[in-house]
C-alpha positions in Angstrom: -112.6 -37.3 97.2 -112.4 -39.3 94.0 -110.1 -38.5 91.0 -111.2 -38.5 87.4 -108.4 -38.8 84.8 -109.1 -37.6 81.3 -106.8 -37.4 78.3 -107.5 -35.2 75.3 -105.9 -33.4 72.5 -107.1 -29.8 73.2 -108.6 -28.6 76.5 -110.7 -25.5 76.4 -111.1 -23.8 79.8 -114.3 -21.7 79.8 -117.5 -22.4 77.9 -118.5 -18.8 77.1 -118.7 -17.2 73.7 -115.0 -17.8 72.8 -114.8 -21.2 74.3 -117.9 -22.5 72.5 -116.8 -21.0 69.2 -113.4 -22.6 69.6 -114.8 -26.1 70.1 -117.0 -25.8 67.0 -114.1 -24.5 65.0 -111.8 -27.4 66.0 -114.2 -30.0 64.6 -114.6 -28.0 61.4 -110.9 -28.3 60.8 -110.0 -31.6 62.5 -113.0 -33.9 62.9 -111.0 -36.6 64.7 -109.5 -34.2 67.3 -110.4 -34.9 70.9 -111.7 -31.8 72.7 -112.7 -31.3 76.4 -114.5 -28.1 77.6 -114.2 -27.3 81.3 -117.0 -24.9 82.2 -117.6 -23.5 85.7 -121.3 -23.1 85.2 -123.3 -24.6 82.2 -122.4 -23.7 78.7 -126.1 -23.0 77.9 -126.1 -20.0 80.2 -122.6 -19.1 81.2 -120.2 -16.2 81.0 -120.9 -12.5 80.5 -123.5 -13.2 77.8 -125.6 -15.5 79.8 -128.6 -13.2 79.7 -128.2 -12.4 76.0 -127.1 -9.6 73.8 -128.9 -7.0 71.7 -126.1 -5.9 69.4 -122.8 -7.0 67.9 -120.6 -4.1 68.7 -117.6 -5.0 66.5 -118.5 -5.2 62.8 -116.9 -3.9 59.6 -119.6 -2.0 57.7 -119.4 -1.0 54.0 -116.9 1.8 53.5 -114.8 0.8 56.5 -111.4 -0.9 56.2 -109.4 -2.9 58.7 -106.9 0.0 58.8 -109.6 2.6 59.6 -111.0 0.3 62.3 -107.6 -0.2 63.9 -107.0 3.6 63.9 -110.4 4.0 65.6 -109.4 1.6 68.4 -105.9 3.2 68.7 -107.5 6.6 69.1 -109.9 5.4 71.8 -107.0 3.9 73.8 -104.8 6.9 73.6 -102.2 5.4 71.3 -101.5 2.2 73.1 -102.8 -1.0 71.5 -101.3 -4.0 69.8 -102.1 -3.1 66.2 -101.1 -6.5 65.0 -103.6 -8.2 67.3 -106.4 -5.7 66.5 -105.8 -5.9 62.8 -106.0 -9.7 62.9 -109.3 -9.5 64.7 -110.9 -6.9 62.4 -110.1 -9.0 59.3 -112.2 -11.8 60.6 -115.1 -10.0 62.2 -117.7 -10.3 59.5 -116.9 -13.9 58.7 -117.3 -14.9 62.3 -120.6 -13.1 62.6 -121.9 -14.9 59.5 -120.8 -18.2 61.0 -122.8 -17.6 64.2 -125.8 -16.5 62.2 -125.6 -19.9 60.4 -125.6 -21.5 63.8 -129.0 -19.9 64.4 -128.5 -16.4 65.7 -131.3 -14.1 64.5 -129.8 -10.8 63.1 -132.0 -7.9 62.2 -132.0 -7.1 58.5 -133.1 -4.4 56.1 -135.5 -5.2 53.2 -132.5 -5.8 50.9 -131.2 -8.5 53.3 -128.3 -6.4 54.6 -127.7 -6.2 58.4 -129.4 -3.4 60.2 -126.9 -0.8 61.4 -127.0 0.1 65.1 -123.9 2.3 65.2 -120.8 3.0 63.1 -119.4 -0.4 64.0 -122.3 -2.4 65.3 -125.4 -4.3 64.1 -128.7 -5.1 65.8 -129.4 -8.7 66.8 -132.1 -10.7 68.6 -129.6 -12.3 71.0 -131.4 -13.4 74.1 -130.7 -17.0 73.1 -127.1 -16.4 72.0 -125.5 -18.7 74.5 -128.0 -21.6 74.0 -127.4 -21.3 70.3 -123.7 -21.6 70.8 -124.2 -24.4 73.2 -126.3 -26.3 70.8 -123.6 -25.9 68.2 -121.1 -27.5 70.6 -123.5 -30.3 71.4 -123.6 -31.2 67.7 -119.8 -32.0 67.9 -118.1 -34.9 69.7 -116.7 -32.5 72.4 -116.8 -33.7 76.0 -118.3 -30.9 78.1 -117.6 -30.9 81.8 -120.2 -28.5 83.1 -120.0 -27.2 86.7 -116.3 -28.0 86.9 -114.1 -25.2 88.2 -110.5 -25.0 86.9 -108.0 -24.6 89.7 -104.6 -24.6 88.1 -102.7 -25.6 85.0 -100.7 -28.8 84.9 -97.3 -27.3 84.2 -94.0 -29.2 84.1 -91.8 -26.1 84.3 -91.6 -25.7 80.5 -95.0 -26.4 79.0 -98.7 -26.4 80.0 -99.8 -30.1 79.8 -103.4 -29.7 80.9 -105.3 -28.5 83.9 -106.8 -29.5 87.2 -110.5 -29.0 88.1 -113.0 -29.5 90.8 -116.6 -30.8 90.2 -118.9 -28.5 92.2 -121.8 -30.9 92.4 -120.0 -34.3 92.4 -116.9 -33.3 94.4 -114.7 -35.0 91.9 -111.1 -33.8 91.4 -110.3 -33.8 87.7 -106.9 -34.3 86.2 -107.1 -33.5 82.5 -104.0 -34.1 80.4 -103.9 -32.2 77.0 -101.5 -31.5 74.2 -102.7 -27.9 74.2 -104.9 -25.7 76.4 -106.9 -22.7 75.2 -107.9 -20.5 78.1 -111.1 -18.5 77.5 -112.3 -17.8 81.0 -113.2 -14.1 80.6 -112.1 -11.2 82.8 -112.3 -10.5 86.5 -115.2 -9.0 88.5 -115.6 -8.7 92.3 -112.1 -7.4 92.9 -113.5 -3.9 93.9 -116.3 -3.0 96.2 -119.5 -2.6 94.2 -122.1 0.2 94.3 -124.7 -2.1 95.8 -124.7 -4.4 98.8 -126.1 -7.8 99.7 -127.8 -9.8 97.0 -127.9 -6.7 94.8 -124.1 -6.4 94.7 -124.0 -8.0 91.2 -126.6 -5.8 89.6 -124.3 -3.7 87.5 -122.1 -4.8 84.8 -119.8 -7.8 84.5 -120.7 -11.4 85.1 -120.1 -12.0 88.9 -118.8 -15.6 88.3 -116.0 -14.3 86.0 -113.5 -13.8 88.9 -110.2 -13.8 87.0 -109.4 -17.5 87.4 -107.9 -17.8 83.9 -105.6 -14.8 84.7 -104.7 -16.2 88.1 -103.8 -19.6 86.8 -101.4 -18.0 84.3 -100.0 -15.6 86.8 -99.1 -18.5 89.1 -97.0 -20.3 86.4 -95.2 -17.1 85.4 -97.0 -16.2 82.2 -96.4 -12.7 81.1 -99.4 -10.4 81.6 -100.1 -7.0 80.1 -102.0 -3.7 80.6 -103.8 -4.6 83.9 -103.6 -0.9 84.7 -106.0 -0.2 81.8 -109.0 -1.0 84.0 -112.6 -0.8 82.7 -115.4 1.1 84.4 -118.7 0.8 82.8 -121.3 3.6 82.7 -124.5 1.9 83.5 -128.2 2.4 84.4 -128.3 2.8 88.1 -129.2 -0.3 90.2 -130.0 -2.6 87.2 -127.6 -4.5 85.0 -128.5 -2.4 81.9 -126.1 -0.9 79.3 -126.3 2.8 78.7 -125.2 2.3 75.1 -128.6 0.7 74.3 -130.2 4.0 75.1 -127.4 6.5 74.1 -126.7 4.8 70.7 -130.1 3.2 70.1 -132.2 6.3 70.8 -129.6 9.1 70.7 -130.5 10.2 74.2 -128.4 13.0 75.6 -126.6 12.8 79.0 -128.0 15.5 81.3 -127.3 16.5 84.9 -129.8 17.1 87.7 -130.4 20.6 86.3 -131.3 19.2 82.9 -128.1 20.5 81.2 -126.3 18.5 78.5 -123.1 18.5 80.5 -120.8 16.7 78.0 -120.3 19.8 76.0 -118.5 21.7 78.8 -115.9 18.9 79.0 -115.1 18.4 75.4 -112.4 21.1 75.2 -110.7 19.8 78.3 -110.8 16.3 77.0 -109.2 17.1 73.7 -112.3 17.7 71.7 -113.1 14.0 71.2 -116.8 13.5 71.8 -116.9 9.7 71.5 -114.4 8.2 74.0 -116.3 6.0 76.5 -114.0 6.9 79.4 -114.5 10.6 78.7 -118.3 10.3 79.1 -117.7 8.5 82.4 -115.2 11.1 83.6 -117.7 13.9 82.8 -120.4 12.1 84.8 -118.0 11.6 87.8 -117.0 15.3 87.7 -120.6 16.5 87.6 -121.4 14.4 90.7 -118.3 15.7 92.5 -119.2 19.4 92.0 -122.9 18.9 93.1 -124.7 18.7 89.8 -125.6 15.1 90.0 -127.3 12.7 89.8 -126.9 12.4 86.0 -129.2 10.9 83.5 -129.9 9.8 80.0 -132.8 12.0 78.8 -135.4 9.5 77.6 -138.3 11.9 78.1 -138.1 13.0 74.4 -139.0 9.5 73.1 -142.3 8.8 71.4 -144.4 5.7 72.2 -142.9 3.7 69.3 -139.3 4.5 70.3 -140.1 3.6 73.9 -141.5 0.2 72.8 -138.5 -0.5 70.7 -136.1 0.4 73.5 -137.9 -2.1 75.8 -137.7 -4.8 73.1 -133.9 -4.2 72.8 -133.5 -4.6 76.6 -135.5 -7.8 76.6 -132.8 -9.3 74.4 -130.2 -8.6 77.1 -131.4 -7.0 80.4 -135.0 -7.7 81.3 -134.7 -6.2 84.8 -134.9 -2.7 83.4 -138.1 -3.5 81.6 -139.6 -4.7 85.0 -138.4 -1.4 86.6 -140.1 0.6 83.9 -143.4 -1.3 84.6 -143.7 1.1 87.5 -145.5 4.1 86.1 -143.4 6.5 88.1 -140.2 5.1 86.4 -141.6 5.1 82.9 -138.7 6.3 80.7 -140.8 8.9 78.8 -141.8 10.5 82.1 -138.5 10.2 84.0 -135.0 10.3 82.6 -132.9 7.2 83.3 -130.3 7.7 86.1 -126.7 6.5 85.3 -123.6 5.9 87.3 -120.2 4.3 87.0 -119.6 0.8 88.2 -116.6 -0.5 90.2 -113.5 -1.2 88.1 -113.1 -4.5 86.3 -110.1 -6.2 84.7 -111.1 -7.3 81.1 -109.3 -7.8 77.8 -112.3 -7.3 75.5 -113.5 -3.8 76.4 -110.1 -2.7 77.6 -106.9 -4.7 77.2 -105.8 -6.5 80.4 -104.7 -10.0 79.9 -102.1 -12.5 78.7 -99.3 -11.1 76.5 -99.7 -13.1 73.3 -98.3 -13.3 69.8 -100.4 -12.7 66.8 -101.2 -16.5 66.6 -102.6 -16.2 70.2 -99.8 -18.1 71.9 -99.0 -17.0 75.4 -95.5 -16.8 76.7 -95.9 -20.4 78.1 -95.7 -23.1 75.5 -98.8 -25.2 75.1 -101.1 -22.4 76.4 -103.2 -20.2 74.1 -105.6 -17.3 75.0 -108.8 -16.1 73.4 -111.5 -13.5 74.2 -111.5 -11.3 77.3 -108.6 -13.1 78.9 -106.2 -12.2 76.0 -104.5 -8.8 76.3 -103.5 -6.0 74.0 -106.6 -5.9 71.7 -109.4 -3.8 73.2 -112.9 -3.3 71.8 -113.0 -6.8 70.5 -116.4 -7.6 72.1 -118.1 -10.8 71.3 -117.4 -11.0 67.6 -113.7 -10.3 68.2 -113.6 -13.0 70.8 -114.9 -15.4 68.1 -112.2 -14.4 65.7 -109.6 -14.8 68.4 -110.9 -18.2 69.3 -110.6 -19.2 65.6 -107.0 -18.0 65.4 -106.1 -19.8 68.7 -107.6 -23.0 67.3 -105.7 -22.8 64.0 -102.4 -22.3 65.9 -103.0 -25.0 68.5 -104.0 -27.6 65.8 -100.7 -26.9 64.0 -98.6 -26.8 67.2 -99.9 -30.2 68.6 -98.6 -32.2 65.6 -96.0 -34.5 67.1 -96.8 -33.6 70.7 -97.3 -36.5 73.1 -99.1 -36.4 76.4 -96.8 -36.1 79.4 -96.7 -38.9 82.0 -98.8 -38.2 85.1 -97.0 -36.6 87.9 -98.6 -38.2 91.0 -96.7 -35.8 93.3 -98.1 -32.7 91.6 -101.6 -34.2 91.5 -101.5 -34.9 95.2 -100.2 -31.4 95.9 -102.9 -29.7 93.9 -105.7 -31.9 95.3 -104.5 -31.1 98.9 -104.4 -27.4 98.1 -107.9 -27.4 96.6 -109.7 -29.3 99.3 -107.8 -27.8 102.2 -110.5 -25.3 103.1 -112.9 -28.2 103.7 -110.7 -29.6 106.4 -110.8 -26.6 108.6 -113.5 -26.4 111.3 -112.8 -22.7 111.9 -111.1 -20.0 110.0 -111.5 -17.1 107.6 -114.8 -17.3 105.7 -114.9 -16.6 101.9 -117.3 -13.8 102.5 -115.0 -12.1 105.0 -112.0 -12.6 102.6 -113.9 -11.1 99.7 -115.2 -8.1 101.6 -111.7 -7.4 103.0 -110.2 -7.6 99.5 -112.9 -5.2 98.1 -112.4 -2.7 100.9 -108.7 -2.6 100.3 -109.1 -2.1 96.6 -111.9 0.4 96.9 -110.1 2.6 99.4 -106.4 2.2 98.3 -106.5 1.3 94.6 -109.0 3.7 93.1 -112.5 2.3 93.7 -115.9 4.0 93.7 -115.4 5.8 97.0 -112.2 7.5 95.6 -113.9 8.4 92.3 -111.5 6.0 90.7 -108.5 8.2 91.5 -105.1 6.8 92.4 -101.8 8.0 94.0 -98.6 6.4 95.0 -99.0 6.4 98.8 -102.4 4.6 98.7 -101.2 2.1 96.1 -98.2 1.2 98.2 -100.5 0.6 101.2 -102.7 -1.5 98.9 -99.6 -3.6 98.0 -98.9 -4.2 101.7 -102.4 -5.0 102.7 -102.9 -7.4 99.8 -99.7 -9.3 100.7 -101.0 -9.6 104.3 -104.4 -10.9 103.0 -102.7 -13.4 100.7 -100.7 -14.7 103.6 -104.0 -15.3 105.5 -105.5 -17.5 102.7 -104.0 -20.5 104.3 -106.7 -20.0 107.0 -109.7 -19.8 104.7 -112.4 -22.3 105.5 -115.3 -23.8 103.6 -118.3 -25.8 104.9 -119.4 -27.4 101.6 -118.6 -27.5 97.9 -120.2 -24.2 97.1 -118.3 -22.2 99.7 -115.2 -24.1 98.6 -115.7 -22.5 95.1 -116.0 -19.1 96.8 -112.8 -19.7 98.8 -110.9 -20.6 95.6 -112.4 -17.5 93.9 -111.0 -15.4 96.7 -107.5 -16.8 96.2 -107.7 -16.1 92.5 -109.0 -12.6 92.9 -106.2 -11.7 95.3 -103.6 -13.0 92.9 -105.1 -10.8 90.2 -105.4 -7.8 92.5 -101.8 -7.9 93.4 -100.7 -7.8 89.8 -103.2 -5.0 89.1 -101.8 -2.9 91.9 -98.2 -3.3 90.6 -99.3 -2.2 87.2 -101.1 0.8 88.7 -98.0 1.8 90.6 -95.7 1.4 87.7 -97.4 3.6 85.1 -96.6 7.1 86.4 -98.9 9.2 84.2 -102.6 9.6 83.6 -103.5 8.0 80.2 -107.1 6.7 80.5 -109.3 9.1 82.5 -111.1 7.3 85.3 -109.8 4.0 84.2 -106.4 5.0 85.4 -106.3 8.5 86.9 -103.1 9.3 88.8 -103.6 12.3 91.1 -99.8 12.5 91.5 -99.2 12.2 87.8 -102.2 14.0 86.3 -100.9 14.5 82.7 -100.4 12.0 79.8 -96.7 11.7 79.0 -96.1 10.4 75.5 -92.4 11.1 75.7 -92.1 8.3 78.4 -95.2 6.1 78.5 -96.0 5.1 74.9 -95.2 1.6 76.0 -96.8 -1.6 77.3 -96.5 -2.3 81.0 -96.2 -6.0 81.6 -95.6 -8.3 84.6 -94.2 -11.7 85.4 -94.8 -13.4 88.7 -92.3 -15.7 90.4 -94.2 -18.1 92.7 -91.0 -19.4 94.3 -90.0 -15.9 95.5 -93.4 -14.3 95.6 -92.0 -11.4 93.6 -93.6 -9.6 90.7 -91.2 -8.4 88.0 -92.3 -5.4 85.9 -91.2 -5.2 82.3 -91.9 -2.8 79.4 -92.7 -3.9 75.8 -92.7 -1.6 72.8 -95.9 -0.8 71.0 -94.8 -2.9 68.0 -95.1 -6.6 68.7 
């Protein structure tokens, strides 16, 4: 296997929305800076926005203030957010959206030229080509883009991140990229839990299946502090297709109804504190209706007129065309049959919820030389794509200032050989544990013992302790994982990364002994929210030398 050595000023890992925006921003501010983007897929169609987007869900409309927006996010997350991080995002939302519009993103407007409102904090866009537009902006810069190169680990000298290792999926090349600073923008983690669907349909629900938590895992392995992994995200989606319910619920104001045609949310509002707008409460109500035999549940689209139906389909063509194909079947027409909904498996994300790196307000992680932006950065939920752009901008500004006077470290040939041997080891085994077997075993453990779909997302101590034991055993077996080609090697590396993330997740779920976010984190043994004890961040630090996970608490104020 050949080795490619590359030196750069800033390495961006992940060519999704945050990574592409970061590269463009660097060249606006420092035209002579050297930038390398390492992208697992291809920046034109990669990450969780590969299919497109029909709305910008974080935007500051007239009459709103950063303070009011922060209060909204804080309320939705039951009092636990990093207000400093959220505030820094909100201040830059509208400017970032304008910047991407200038790159070529079509945004729907009113006759007076103002953006068309979709919801209280969102605007309508024609975003099917969002990723190609961002990629084209990157291609107009001198950035070196390494498409189809999988990041495997950071280059870390014990004090500072000095770059990263990568594996070329198509060419088999092992990459050693030295950098003065690294911005990690790899998105969140999917595939840790068993999904609703099986076989080739297993990815037909919410999050990008290739976002497997590698950015988290790489940081975990070098001892970066992580936060809020117990704040999982479970999406409420259209059953069997990757289609957001918000496009229907917000776009057409359709009600949630049960199998009897009843608007079932009303009966849960008092129990849930009277708040009608919390996403996880709408999910909880749907789960409860199913448990007591009043499911399946639906969004009632039968009240739409022909023009509203057409507009709804147009919205989905900008993001999720599968549902439009489903509706081509006359029996599934949304005006004749309500749209069935269900919860997904849990995901670990820092954009909808807040799992990720513990960072300062300038987006530095706890490891010098390493910065986080987008879904991989913790503490600031509901940032969505526009918030990820803002976070990328902040990380860029900080990194450009911090690298002044930094020189590239000498190559460590011993560390290079060690990582190369680790990465390619599965190809040397003629027999062993297959990536599919490892993935399915992980998902079974997490589903049954760590609050997956089969358990209605509920958790309790005894099962979580068993999950801890089983995950440790599965990790010990990863030395036997085998790959037959470069593509199954990627799957093998993904399994290793997912297991490292899953172990951290389980420790967080064990540690927070209350129920704060219904369904996202429901403890049967601690069913109540406890503000007297748990208004705090739950963080973790992994020690690779001892294989121990240290849990720490951080106050709400940064």
